[in-house]
TORKOL-4160 file (C-alpha; in steps of 0.2 Angstrom, whole numbers, padded with zeros to 4 digits, m for minus):
426
<pt num="1" X="m0032" Y="m0553" Z="0302"/>
<pt num="2" X="m0037" Y="m0552" Z="0284"/>
<pt num="3" X="m0044" Y="m0570" Z="0285"/>
<pt num="4" X="m0054" Y="m0565" Z="0301"/>
<pt num="5" X="m0060" Y="m0549" Z="0292"/>
<pt num="6" X="m0066" Y="m0559" Z="0277"/>
<pt num="7" X="m0075" Y="m0572" Z="0288"/>
<pt num="8" X="m0084" Y="m0557" Z="0296"/>
<pt num="9" X="m0089" Y="m0550" Z="0280"/>
<pt num="10" X="m0095" Y="m0566" Z="0274"/>
<pt num="11" X="m0105" Y="m0569" Z="0290"/>
<pt num="12" X="m0112" Y="m0551" Z="0288"/>
<pt num="13" X="m0117" Y="m0555" Z="0270"/>
<pt num="14" X="m0126" Y="m0571" Z="0275"/>
<pt num="15" X="m0135" Y="m0562" Z="0289"/>
<pt num="16" X="m0141" Y="m0549" Z="0277"/>
<pt num="17" X="m0147" Y="m0562" Z="0265"/>
<pt num="18" X="m0156" Y="m0571" Z="0279"/>
<pt num="19" X="m0164" Y="m0554" Z="0285"/>
<pt num="20" X="m0170" Y="m0550" Z="0267"/>
<pt num="21" X="m0178" Y="m0567" Z="0266"/>
<pt num="22" X="m0186" Y="m0567" Z="0283"/>
<pt num="23" X="m0190" Y="m0548" Z="0283"/>
<pt num="24" X="m0190" Y="m0547" Z="0302"/>
<pt num="25" X="m0185" Y="m0564" Z="0310"/>
<pt num="26" X="m0185" Y="m0558" Z="0328"/>
<pt num="27" X="m0202" Y="m0551" Z="0328"/>
<pt num="28" X="m0214" Y="m0566" Z="0326"/>
<pt num="29" X="m0221" Y="m0575" Z="0311"/>
<pt num="30" X="m0210" Y="m0571" Z="0297"/>
<pt num="31" X="m0217" Y="m0580" Z="0282"/>
<pt num="32" X="m0222" Y="m0564" Z="0273"/>
<pt num="33" X="m0207" Y="m0561" Z="0264"/>
<pt num="34" X="m0199" Y="m0544" Z="0260"/>
<pt num="35" X="m0202" Y="m0536" Z="0243"/>
<pt num="36" X="m0190" Y="m0540" Z="0229"/>
<pt num="37" X="m0183" Y="m0522" Z="0230"/>
<pt num="38" X="m0180" Y="m0523" Z="0249"/>
<pt num="39" X="m0193" Y="m0509" Z="0252"/>
<pt num="40" X="m0201" Y="m0520" Z="0266"/>
<pt num="41" X="m0185" Y="m0526" Z="0274"/>
<pt num="42" X="m0184" Y="m0525" Z="0293"/>
<pt num="43" X="m0203" Y="m0521" Z="0295"/>
<pt num="44" X="m0214" Y="m0531" Z="0307"/>
<pt num="45" X="m0222" Y="m0546" Z="0301"/>
<pt num="46" X="m0229" Y="m0553" Z="0318"/>
<pt num="47" X="m0246" Y="m0560" Z="0315"/>
<pt num="48" X="m0245" Y="m0561" Z="0296"/>
<pt num="49" X="m0239" Y="m0575" Z="0284"/>
<pt num="50" X="m0242" Y="m0579" Z="0266"/>
<pt num="51" X="m0257" Y="m0589" Z="0271"/>
<pt num="52" X="m0264" Y="m0581" Z="0287"/>
<pt num="53" X="m0267" Y="m0565" Z="0296"/>
<pt num="54" X="m0272" Y="m0564" Z="0314"/>
<pt num="55" X="m0282" Y="m0549" Z="0320"/>
<pt num="56" X="m0288" Y="m0544" Z="0338"/>
<pt num="57" X="m0304" Y="m0534" Z="0343"/>
<pt num="58" X="m0309" Y="m0527" Z="0360"/>
<pt num="59" X="m0328" Y="m0525" Z="0363"/>
<pt num="60" X="m0339" Y="m0523" Z="0378"/>
<pt num="61" X="m0347" Y="m0540" Z="0377"/>
<pt num="62" X="m0353" Y="m0537" Z="0395"/>
<pt num="63" X="m0357" Y="m0521" Z="0405"/>
<pt num="64" X="m0366" Y="m0505" Z="0402"/>
<pt num="65" X="m0362" Y="m0504" Z="0384"/>
<pt num="66" X="m0365" Y="m0522" Z="0380"/>
<pt num="67" X="m0377" Y="m0518" Z="0366"/>
<pt num="68" X="m0361" Y="m0514" Z="0355"/>
<pt num="69" X="m0355" Y="m0532" Z="0357"/>
<pt num="70" X="m0365" Y="m0537" Z="0342"/>
<pt num="71" X="m0353" Y="m0527" Z="0331"/>
<pt num="72" X="m0341" Y="m0541" Z="0334"/>
<pt num="73" X="m0354" Y="m0553" Z="0326"/>
<pt num="74" X="m0354" Y="m0542" Z="0310"/>
<pt num="75" X="m0335" Y="m0541" Z="0309"/>
<pt num="76" X="m0333" Y="m0560" Z="0313"/>
<pt num="77" X="m0346" Y="m0564" Z="0300"/>
<pt num="78" X="m0337" Y="m0554" Z="0287"/>
<pt num="79" X="m0321" Y="m0563" Z="0290"/>
<pt num="80" X="m0329" Y="m0580" Z="0290"/>
<pt num="81" X="m0338" Y="m0576" Z="0273"/>
<pt num="82" X="m0322" Y="m0570" Z="0265"/>
<pt num="83" X="m0312" Y="m0585" Z="0272"/>
<pt num="84" X="m0325" Y="m0598" Z="0266"/>
<pt num="85" X="m0331" Y="m0590" Z="0249"/>
<pt num="86" X="m0316" Y="m0578" Z="0244"/>
<pt num="87" X="m0301" Y="m0588" Z="0250"/>
<pt num="88" X="m0297" Y="m0575" Z="0263"/>
<pt num="89" X="m0290" Y="m0558" Z="0260"/>
<pt num="90" X="m0276" Y="m0558" Z="0248"/>
<pt num="91" X="m0275" Y="m0577" Z="0249"/>
<pt num="92" X="m0273" Y="m0575" Z="0268"/>
<pt num="93" X="m0286" Y="m0583" Z="0280"/>
<pt num="94" X="m0291" Y="m0571" Z="0293"/>
<pt num="95" X="m0292" Y="m0576" Z="0312"/>
<pt num="96" X="m0301" Y="m0564" Z="0322"/>
<pt num="97" X="m0299" Y="m0565" Z="0341"/>
<pt num="98" X="m0312" Y="m0555" Z="0351"/>
<pt num="99" X="m0309" Y="m0550" Z="0369"/>
<pt num="100" X="m0322" Y="m0542" Z="0381"/>
<pt num="101" X="m0317" Y="m0527" Z="0391"/>
<pt num="102" X="m0334" Y="m0523" Z="0399"/>
<pt num="103" X="m0332" Y="m0505" Z="0393"/>
<pt num="104" X="m0319" Y="m0503" Z="0407"/>
<pt num="105" X="m0303" Y="m0494" Z="0402"/>
<pt num="106" X="m0291" Y="m0504" Z="0414"/>
<pt num="107" X="m0298" Y="m0520" Z="0407"/>
<pt num="108" X="m0296" Y="m0514" Z="0389"/>
<pt num="109" X="m0277" Y="m0511" Z="0393"/>
<pt num="110" X="m0276" Y="m0529" Z="0400"/>
<pt num="111" X="m0284" Y="m0536" Z="0384"/>
<pt num="112" X="m0274" Y="m0526" Z="0372"/>
<pt num="113" X="m0258" Y="m0533" Z="0381"/>
<pt num="114" X="m0265" Y="m0550" Z="0379"/>
<pt num="115" X="m0268" Y="m0548" Z="0361"/>
<pt num="116" X="m0251" Y="m0541" Z="0357"/>
<pt num="117" X="m0240" Y="m0551" Z="0369"/>
<pt num="118" X="m0249" Y="m0567" Z="0370"/>
<pt num="119" X="m0260" Y="m0569" Z="0355"/>
<pt num="120" X="m0246" Y="m0560" Z="0344"/>
<pt num="121" X="m0259" Y="m0552" Z="0333"/>
<pt num="122" X="m0255" Y="m0542" Z="0317"/>
<pt num="123" X="m0266" Y="m0528" Z="0322"/>
<pt num="124" X="m0278" Y="m0523" Z="0335"/>
<pt num="125" X="m0293" Y="m0519" Z="0324"/>
<pt num="126" X="m0308" Y="m0511" Z="0332"/>
<pt num="127" X="m0306" Y="m0506" Z="0350"/>
<pt num="128" X="m0323" Y="m0499" Z="0355"/>
<pt num="129" X="m0327" Y="m0484" Z="0364"/>
<pt num="130" X="m0318" Y="m0467" Z="0367"/>
<pt num="131" X="m0313" Y="m0472" Z="0385"/>
<pt num="132" X="m0306" Y="m0489" Z="0381"/>
<pt num="133" X="m0298" Y="m0483" Z="0365"/>
<pt num="134" X="m0290" Y="m0468" Z="0374"/>
<pt num="135" X="m0283" Y="m0480" Z="0387"/>
<pt num="136" X="m0274" Y="m0492" Z="0375"/>
<pt num="137" X="m0268" Y="m0481" Z="0361"/>
<pt num="138" X="m0252" Y="m0475" Z="0370"/>
<pt num="139" X="m0247" Y="m0493" Z="0373"/>
<pt num="140" X="m0251" Y="m0499" Z="0355"/>
<pt num="141" X="m0242" Y="m0484" Z="0347"/>
<pt num="142" X="m0227" Y="m0488" Z="0358"/>
<pt num="143" X="m0227" Y="m0506" Z="0353"/>
<pt num="144" X="m0229" Y="m0500" Z="0335"/>
<pt num="145" X="m0245" Y="m0511" Z="0333"/>
<pt num="146" X="m0258" Y="m0504" Z="0320"/>
<pt num="147" X="m0274" Y="m0499" Z="0328"/>
<pt num="148" X="m0285" Y="m0496" Z="0313"/>
<pt num="149" X="m0303" Y="m0490" Z="0312"/>
<pt num="150" X="m0307" Y="m0489" Z="0330"/>
<pt num="151" X="m0325" Y="m0490" Z="0335"/>
<pt num="152" X="m0327" Y="m0472" Z="0341"/>
<pt num="153" X="m0329" Y="m0455" Z="0333"/>
<pt num="154" X="m0319" Y="m0445" Z="0345"/>
<pt num="155" X="m0311" Y="m0431" Z="0335"/>
<pt num="156" X="m0294" Y="m0433" Z="0343"/>
<pt num="157" X="m0291" Y="m0449" Z="0333"/>
<pt num="158" X="m0289" Y="m0437" Z="0318"/>
<pt num="159" X="m0282" Y="m0421" Z="0326"/>
<pt num="160" X="m0268" Y="m0429" Z="0337"/>
<pt num="161" X="m0253" Y="m0432" Z="0326"/>
<pt num="162" X="m0243" Y="m0441" Z="0340"/>
<pt num="163" X="m0252" Y="m0458" Z="0337"/>
<pt num="164" X="m0248" Y="m0463" Z="0319"/>
<pt num="165" X="m0253" Y="m0481" Z="0322"/>
<pt num="166" X="m0271" Y="m0476" Z="0327"/>
<pt num="167" X="m0284" Y="m0472" Z="0314"/>
<pt num="168" X="m0303" Y="m0468" Z="0316"/>
<pt num="169" X="m0316" Y="m0474" Z="0304"/>
<pt num="170" X="m0334" Y="m0467" Z="0307"/>
<pt num="171" X="m0338" Y="m0449" Z="0306"/>
<pt num="172" X="m0331" Y="m0439" Z="0321"/>
<pt num="173" X="m0342" Y="m0433" Z="0334"/>
<pt num="174" X="m0338" Y="m0414" Z="0330"/>
<pt num="175" X="m0343" Y="m0417" Z="0312"/>
<pt num="176" X="m0359" Y="m0426" Z="0317"/>
<pt num="177" X="m0364" Y="m0412" Z="0329"/>
<pt num="178" X="m0362" Y="m0400" Z="0315"/>
<pt num="179" X="m0375" Y="m0410" Z="0305"/>
<pt num="180" X="m0388" Y="m0407" Z="0319"/>
<pt num="181" X="m0383" Y="m0389" Z="0322"/>
<pt num="182" X="m0386" Y="m0386" Z="0303"/>
<pt num="183" X="m0402" Y="m0395" Z="0303"/>
<pt num="184" X="m0409" Y="m0385" Z="0318"/>
<pt num="185" X="m0403" Y="m0368" Z="0311"/>
<pt num="186" X="m0414" Y="m0372" Z="0296"/>
<pt num="187" X="m0429" Y="m0380" Z="0303"/>
<pt num="188" X="m0430" Y="m0373" Z="0321"/>
<pt num="189" X="m0419" Y="m0357" Z="0320"/>
<pt num="190" X="m0424" Y="m0351" Z="0338"/>
<pt num="191" X="m0422" Y="m0369" Z="0346"/>
<pt num="192" X="m0419" Y="m0370" Z="0364"/>
<pt num="193" X="m0409" Y="m0386" Z="0367"/>
<pt num="194" X="m0407" Y="m0397" Z="0382"/>
<pt num="195" X="m0392" Y="m0409" Z="0381"/>
<pt num="196" X="m0390" Y="m0426" Z="0390"/>
<pt num="197" X="m0372" Y="m0432" Z="0388"/>
<pt num="198" X="m0360" Y="m0445" Z="0394"/>
<pt num="199" X="m0347" Y="m0437" Z="0406"/>
<pt num="200" X="m0331" Y="m0442" Z="0396"/>
<pt num="201" X="m0322" Y="m0438" Z="0380"/>
<pt num="202" X="m0336" Y="m0445" Z="0370"/>
<pt num="203" X="m0350" Y="m0434" Z="0377"/>
<pt num="204" X="m0340" Y="m0419" Z="0379"/>
<pt num="205" X="m0333" Y="m0420" Z="0361"/>
<pt num="206" X="m0350" Y="m0420" Z="0353"/>
<pt num="207" X="m0357" Y="m0407" Z="0365"/>
<pt num="208" X="m0343" Y="m0395" Z="0362"/>
<pt num="209" X="m0344" Y="m0397" Z="0344"/>
<pt num="210" X="m0363" Y="m0393" Z="0344"/>
<pt num="211" X="m0360" Y="m0378" Z="0355"/>
<pt num="212" X="m0347" Y="m0371" Z="0343"/>
<pt num="213" X="m0358" Y="m0375" Z="0328"/>
<pt num="214" X="m0373" Y="m0365" Z="0334"/>
<pt num="215" X="m0362" Y="m0351" Z="0340"/>
<pt num="216" X="m0368" Y="m0334" Z="0333"/>
<pt num="217" X="m0385" Y="m0341" Z="0329"/>
<pt num="218" X="m0402" Y="m0340" Z="0338"/>
<pt num="219" X="m0400" Y="m0359" Z="0343"/>
<pt num="220" X="m0396" Y="m0360" Z="0361"/>
<pt num="221" X="m0391" Y="m0373" Z="0374"/>
<pt num="222" X="m0402" Y="m0369" Z="0389"/>
<pt num="223" X="m0399" Y="m0385" Z="0400"/>
<pt num="224" X="m0386" Y="m0398" Z="0401"/>
<pt num="225" X="m0385" Y="m0414" Z="0412"/>
<pt num="226" X="m0372" Y="m0427" Z="0412"/>
<pt num="227" X="m0371" Y="m0445" Z="0418"/>
<pt num="228" X="m0358" Y="m0458" Z="0422"/>
<pt num="229" X="m0357" Y="m0475" Z="0414"/>
<pt num="230" X="m0358" Y="m0483" Z="0431"/>
<pt num="231" X="m0375" Y="m0474" Z="0434"/>
<pt num="232" X="m0390" Y="m0485" Z="0435"/>
<pt num="233" X="m0401" Y="m0474" Z="0426"/>
<pt num="234" X="m0403" Y="m0456" Z="0419"/>
<pt num="235" X="m0421" Y="m0453" Z="0426"/>
<pt num="236" X="m0415" Y="m0439" Z="0437"/>
<pt num="237" X="m0406" Y="m0430" Z="0423"/>
<pt num="238" X="m0421" Y="m0431" Z="0412"/>
<pt num="239" X="m0433" Y="m0424" Z="0425"/>
<pt num="240" X="m0421" Y="m0410" Z="0427"/>
<pt num="241" X="m0419" Y="m0407" Z="0408"/>
<pt num="242" X="m0438" Y="m0407" Z="0406"/>
<pt num="243" X="m0440" Y="m0392" Z="0418"/>
<pt num="244" X="m0430" Y="m0382" Z="0406"/>
<pt num="245" X="m0444" Y="m0382" Z="0394"/>
<pt num="246" X="m0432" Y="m0384" Z="0380"/>
<pt num="247" X="m0440" Y="m0388" Z="0363"/>
<pt num="248" X="m0426" Y="m0399" Z="0357"/>
<pt num="249" X="m0417" Y="m0413" Z="0367"/>
<pt num="250" X="m0400" Y="m0418" Z="0361"/>
<pt num="251" X="m0397" Y="m0436" Z="0367"/>
<pt num="252" X="m0378" Y="m0439" Z="0367"/>
<pt num="253" X="m0377" Y="m0457" Z="0375"/>
<pt num="254" X="m0372" Y="m0475" Z="0373"/>
<pt num="255" X="m0387" Y="m0488" Z="0370"/>
<pt num="256" X="m0392" Y="m0492" Z="0387"/>
<pt num="257" X="m0394" Y="m0474" Z="0392"/>
<pt num="258" X="m0400" Y="m0468" Z="0375"/>
<pt num="259" X="m0415" Y="m0481" Z="0377"/>
<pt num="260" X="m0418" Y="m0474" Z="0395"/>
<pt num="261" X="m0419" Y="m0456" Z="0389"/>
<pt num="262" X="m0430" Y="m0460" Z="0375"/>
<pt num="263" X="m0442" Y="m0470" Z="0387"/>
<pt num="264" X="m0442" Y="m0455" Z="0400"/>
<pt num="265" X="m0446" Y="m0443" Z="0386"/>
<pt num="266" X="m0460" Y="m0454" Z="0380"/>
<pt num="267" X="m0467" Y="m0455" Z="0398"/>
<pt num="268" X="m0468" Y="m0436" Z="0401"/>
<pt num="269" X="m0484" Y="m0429" Z="0392"/>
<pt num="270" X="m0480" Y="m0412" Z="0398"/>
<pt num="271" X="m0463" Y="m0411" Z="0388"/>
<pt num="272" X="m0463" Y="m0415" Z="0369"/>
<pt num="273" X="m0446" Y="m0409" Z="0362"/>
<pt num="274" X="m0439" Y="m0414" Z="0345"/>
<pt num="275" X="m0428" Y="m0428" Z="0350"/>
<pt num="276" X="m0411" Y="m0430" Z="0342"/>
<pt num="277" X="m0401" Y="m0445" Z="0346"/>
<pt num="278" X="m0383" Y="m0447" Z="0342"/>
<pt num="279" X="m0378" Y="m0460" Z="0328"/>
<pt num="280" X="m0370" Y="m0472" Z="0340"/>
<pt num="281" X="m0387" Y="m0476" Z="0348"/>
<pt num="282" X="m0397" Y="m0475" Z="0332"/>
<pt num="283" X="m0401" Y="m0493" Z="0331"/>
<pt num="284" X="m0418" Y="m0501" Z="0331"/>
<pt num="285" X="m0412" Y="m0512" Z="0345"/>
<pt num="286" X="m0411" Y="m0496" Z="0356"/>
<pt num="287" X="m0428" Y="m0490" Z="0351"/>
<pt num="288" X="m0438" Y="m0506" Z="0351"/>
<pt num="289" X="m0438" Y="m0508" Z="0370"/>
<pt num="290" X="m0446" Y="m0490" Z="0371"/>
<pt num="291" X="m0460" Y="m0495" Z="0359"/>
<pt num="292" X="m0459" Y="m0489" Z="0341"/>
<pt num="293" X="m0475" Y="m0479" Z="0343"/>
<pt num="294" X="m0466" Y="m0469" Z="0357"/>
<pt num="295" X="m0451" Y="m0464" Z="0346"/>
<pt num="296" X="m0459" Y="m0457" Z="0330"/>
<pt num="297" X="m0450" Y="m0442" Z="0323"/>
<pt num="298" X="m0434" Y="m0445" Z="0332"/>
<pt num="299" X="m0419" Y="m0438" Z="0322"/>
<pt num="300" X="m0402" Y="m0445" Z="0320"/>
<pt num="301" X="m0388" Y="m0446" Z="0306"/>
<pt num="302" X="m0380" Y="m0461" Z="0297"/>
<pt num="303" X="m0367" Y="m0466" Z="0284"/>
<pt num="304" X="m0370" Y="m0484" Z="0280"/>
<pt num="305" X="m0385" Y="m0494" Z="0273"/>
<pt num="306" X="m0398" Y="m0499" Z="0286"/>
<pt num="307" X="m0402" Y="m0518" Z="0284"/>
<pt num="308" X="m0420" Y="m0514" Z="0290"/>
<pt num="309" X="m0423" Y="m0501" Z="0276"/>
<pt num="310" X="m0433" Y="m0510" Z="0261"/>
<pt num="311" X="m0424" Y="m0498" Z="0249"/>
<pt num="312" X="m0409" Y="m0509" Z="0250"/>
<pt num="313" X="m0418" Y="m0526" Z="0248"/>
<pt num="314" X="m0411" Y="m0528" Z="0230"/>
<pt num="315" X="m0394" Y="m0521" Z="0234"/>
<pt num="316" X="m0381" Y="m0533" Z="0230"/>
<pt num="317" X="m0370" Y="m0530" Z="0245"/>
<pt num="318" X="m0385" Y="m0531" Z="0257"/>
<pt num="319" X="m0390" Y="m0548" Z="0249"/>
<pt num="320" X="m0373" Y="m0554" Z="0252"/>
<pt num="321" X="m0373" Y="m0548" Z="0270"/>
<pt num="322" X="m0390" Y="m0555" Z="0274"/>
<pt num="323" X="m0385" Y="m0572" Z="0267"/>
<pt num="324" X="m0369" Y="m0572" Z="0276"/>
<pt num="325" X="m0377" Y="m0567" Z="0293"/>
<pt num="326" X="m0389" Y="m0581" Z="0291"/>
<pt num="327" X="m0376" Y="m0594" Z="0287"/>
<pt num="328" X="m0362" Y="m0589" Z="0298"/>
<pt num="329" X="m0371" Y="m0580" Z="0313"/>
<pt num="330" X="m0388" Y="m0588" Z="0313"/>
<pt num="331" X="m0392" Y="m0583" Z="0331"/>
<pt num="332" X="m0389" Y="m0564" Z="0327"/>
<pt num="333" X="m0402" Y="m0552" Z="0320"/>
<pt num="334" X="m0396" Y="m0546" Z="0303"/>
<pt num="335" X="m0408" Y="m0531" Z="0304"/>
<pt num="336" X="m0399" Y="m0523" Z="0319"/>
<pt num="337" X="m0389" Y="m0509" Z="0313"/>
<pt num="338" X="m0374" Y="m0513" Z="0324"/>
<pt num="339" X="m0371" Y="m0529" Z="0314"/>
<pt num="340" X="m0371" Y="m0520" Z="0298"/>
<pt num="341" X="m0359" Y="m0508" Z="0305"/>
<pt num="342" X="m0347" Y="m0522" Z="0309"/>
<pt num="343" X="m0349" Y="m0529" Z="0291"/>
<pt num="344" X="m0345" Y="m0511" Z="0284"/>
<pt num="345" X="m0330" Y="m0508" Z="0295"/>
<pt num="346" X="m0323" Y="m0526" Z="0291"/>
<pt num="347" X="m0325" Y="m0523" Z="0273"/>
<pt num="348" X="m0316" Y="m0506" Z="0275"/>
<pt num="349" X="m0301" Y="m0515" Z="0283"/>
<pt num="350" X="m0301" Y="m0528" Z="0268"/>
<pt num="351" X="m0299" Y="m0513" Z="0256"/>
<pt num="352" X="m0284" Y="m0506" Z="0267"/>
<pt num="353" X="m0276" Y="m0523" Z="0268"/>
<pt num="354" X="m0277" Y="m0526" Z="0249"/>
<pt num="355" X="m0269" Y="m0509" Z="0247"/>
<pt num="356" X="m0254" Y="m0512" Z="0257"/>
<pt num="357" X="m0237" Y="m0510" Z="0248"/>
<pt num="358" X="m0229" Y="m0521" Z="0261"/>
<pt num="359" X="m0237" Y="m0536" Z="0270"/>
<pt num="360" X="m0231" Y="m0529" Z="0287"/>
<pt num="361" X="m0238" Y="m0519" Z="0301"/>
<pt num="362" X="m0229" Y="m0503" Z="0294"/>
<pt num="363" X="m0238" Y="m0507" Z="0277"/>
<pt num="364" X="m0255" Y="m0507" Z="0286"/>
<pt num="365" X="m0251" Y="m0491" Z="0295"/>
<pt num="366" X="m0246" Y="m0482" Z="0279"/>
<pt num="367" X="m0261" Y="m0490" Z="0269"/>
<pt num="368" X="m0275" Y="m0482" Z="0280"/>
<pt num="369" X="m0266" Y="m0465" Z="0279"/>
<pt num="370" X="m0267" Y="m0465" Z="0260"/>
<pt num="371" X="m0285" Y="m0470" Z="0256"/>
<pt num="372" X="m0291" Y="m0461" Z="0240"/>
<pt num="373" X="m0310" Y="m0461" Z="0236"/>
<pt num="374" X="m0311" Y="m0480" Z="0242"/>
<pt num="375" X="m0329" Y="m0486" Z="0239"/>
<pt num="376" X="m0336" Y="m0498" Z="0252"/>
<pt num="377" X="m0352" Y="m0506" Z="0246"/>
<pt num="378" X="m0361" Y="m0506" Z="0263"/>
<pt num="379" X="m0358" Y="m0487" Z="0265"/>
<pt num="380" X="m0372" Y="m0475" Z="0258"/>
<pt num="381" X="m0370" Y="m0469" Z="0240"/>
<pt num="382" X="m0359" Y="m0454" Z="0240"/>
<pt num="383" X="m0349" Y="m0460" Z="0255"/>
<pt num="384" X="m0331" Y="m0465" Z="0252"/>
<pt num="385" X="m0315" Y="m0467" Z="0263"/>
<pt num="386" X="m0303" Y="m0453" Z="0261"/>
<pt num="387" X="m0287" Y="m0450" Z="0271"/>
<pt num="388" X="m0271" Y="m0441" Z="0268"/>
<pt num="389" X="m0256" Y="m0432" Z="0276"/>
<pt num="390" X="m0268" Y="m0418" Z="0282"/>
<pt num="391" X="m0284" Y="m0428" Z="0284"/>
<pt num="392" X="m0285" Y="m0443" Z="0296"/>
<pt num="393" X="m0304" Y="m0444" Z="0296"/>
<pt num="394" X="m0309" Y="m0458" Z="0284"/>
<pt num="395" X="m0328" Y="m0454" Z="0283"/>
<pt num="396" X="m0334" Y="m0436" Z="0284"/>
<pt num="397" X="m0351" Y="m0438" Z="0274"/>
<pt num="398" X="m0367" Y="m0441" Z="0283"/>
<pt num="399" X="m0386" Y="m0441" Z="0280"/>
<pt num="400" X="m0400" Y="m0437" Z="0292"/>
<pt num="401" X="m0413" Y="m0450" Z="0296"/>
<pt num="402" X="m0430" Y="m0449" Z="0305"/>
<pt num="403" X="m0438" Y="m0463" Z="0313"/>
<pt num="404" X="m0455" Y="m0467" Z="0305"/>
<pt num="405" X="m0466" Y="m0482" Z="0308"/>
<pt num="406" X="m0454" Y="m0496" Z="0312"/>
<pt num="407" X="m0438" Y="m0490" Z="0304"/>
<pt num="408" X="m0426" Y="m0475" Z="0300"/>
<pt num="409" X="m0430" Y="m0466" Z="0284"/>
<pt num="410" X="m0417" Y="m0455" Z="0276"/>
<pt num="411" X="m0421" Y="m0437" Z="0272"/>
<pt num="412" X="m0411" Y="m0423" Z="0264"/>
<pt num="413" X="m0395" Y="m0426" Z="0255"/>
<pt num="414" X="m0378" Y="m0433" Z="0260"/>
<pt num="415" X="m0368" Y="m0419" Z="0267"/>
<pt num="416" X="m0349" Y="m0419" Z="0266"/>
<pt num="417" X="m0346" Y="m0410" Z="0283"/>
<pt num="418" X="m0328" Y="m0406" Z="0278"/>
<pt num="419" X="m0333" Y="m0397" Z="0263"/>
<pt num="420" X="m0347" Y="m0388" Z="0271"/>
<pt num="421" X="m0340" Y="m0383" Z="0287"/>
<pt num="422" X="m0321" Y="m0385" Z="0285"/>
<pt num="423" X="m0309" Y="m0397" Z="0293"/>
<pt num="424" X="m0310" Y="m0402" Z="0311"/>
<pt num="425" X="m0295" Y="m0396" Z="0321"/>
<pt num="426" X="m0289" Y="m0400" Z="0338"/>
């Protein structure tokens, strides 16, 4: 009996030693060893080794929001650049697997499962769109797979505490709506606002935030029209909104419908409202089909450097971005803001990966929750990443822009919406 006990103890000791060496041998690729003090012992190392890291992204490469697909070009270009010219991230070459969900939530679920169960990715970085991200975050959190820096500004990514593996990145829609409300209260204090919005959590989040922000002021919402992502156009909604005789149009749309709304506004000589378009459609690729002469004075907000703005021509990061796009994505247009967005968010993930205390899924989950004044060179001056136990919104500073000539022009000063208006709560 004593001999058997001794053998069992020895076997247990050997098993413990193997576990400490391999960290999590039953969960995939386990070359990323546990730290010397054992703090990382037992954590997930699927998709990461000492020499590589595998990430997955889900974008609408097709369908009604396909304009966003080019964000993947910016992300992929950044990773190709760091792999070739920086030796990867922390010595690990990045493999980025992109899947197309067509902006369809059921397809997003299918692609998330493919990335996790077949591709064995370390993290699902960048799921685009509020509907798609909402469809997959329960699954990814149940699987304990990091879902960092989702490409949507829904406020629930920061207010919901039941999904610790999911983190937003861009300013949330409620914070953005506060920017527009603050601007109108100063510049058009008796504004009558008509709103076109997408009929889902994305549109309702920004509209709800705007209504709350103007409450108690003389800025009023006098008309609302929604659309479905399956609608062929928003011409009927725009005709209805024009009858309201509002002097401000708040355009809460994705690119296809944003462009349609801008075009309908331009074609109606009897209605000339101040046109505010939300940041997720504030790209020259959205405005160009309408004709730049027809979108003069349109207002939006931003938080990253515009590659079409000449003030950044000598900026070191912009030069690196432009050169990398030309070299690694020669068919993509580097002046399109969505590409720069991709570069900026990939650079942000680079910072979070560098800050991991453990080279594990848990390490990334914890890292994105402890960002302290992290500078990302593609973000506007004055904008930094900050998160904490009571703050799950990495970026909360924005600056207004107005379309003039053939580009967006910054005006006013960067505004920290959390300091100005207080935290966004659920």
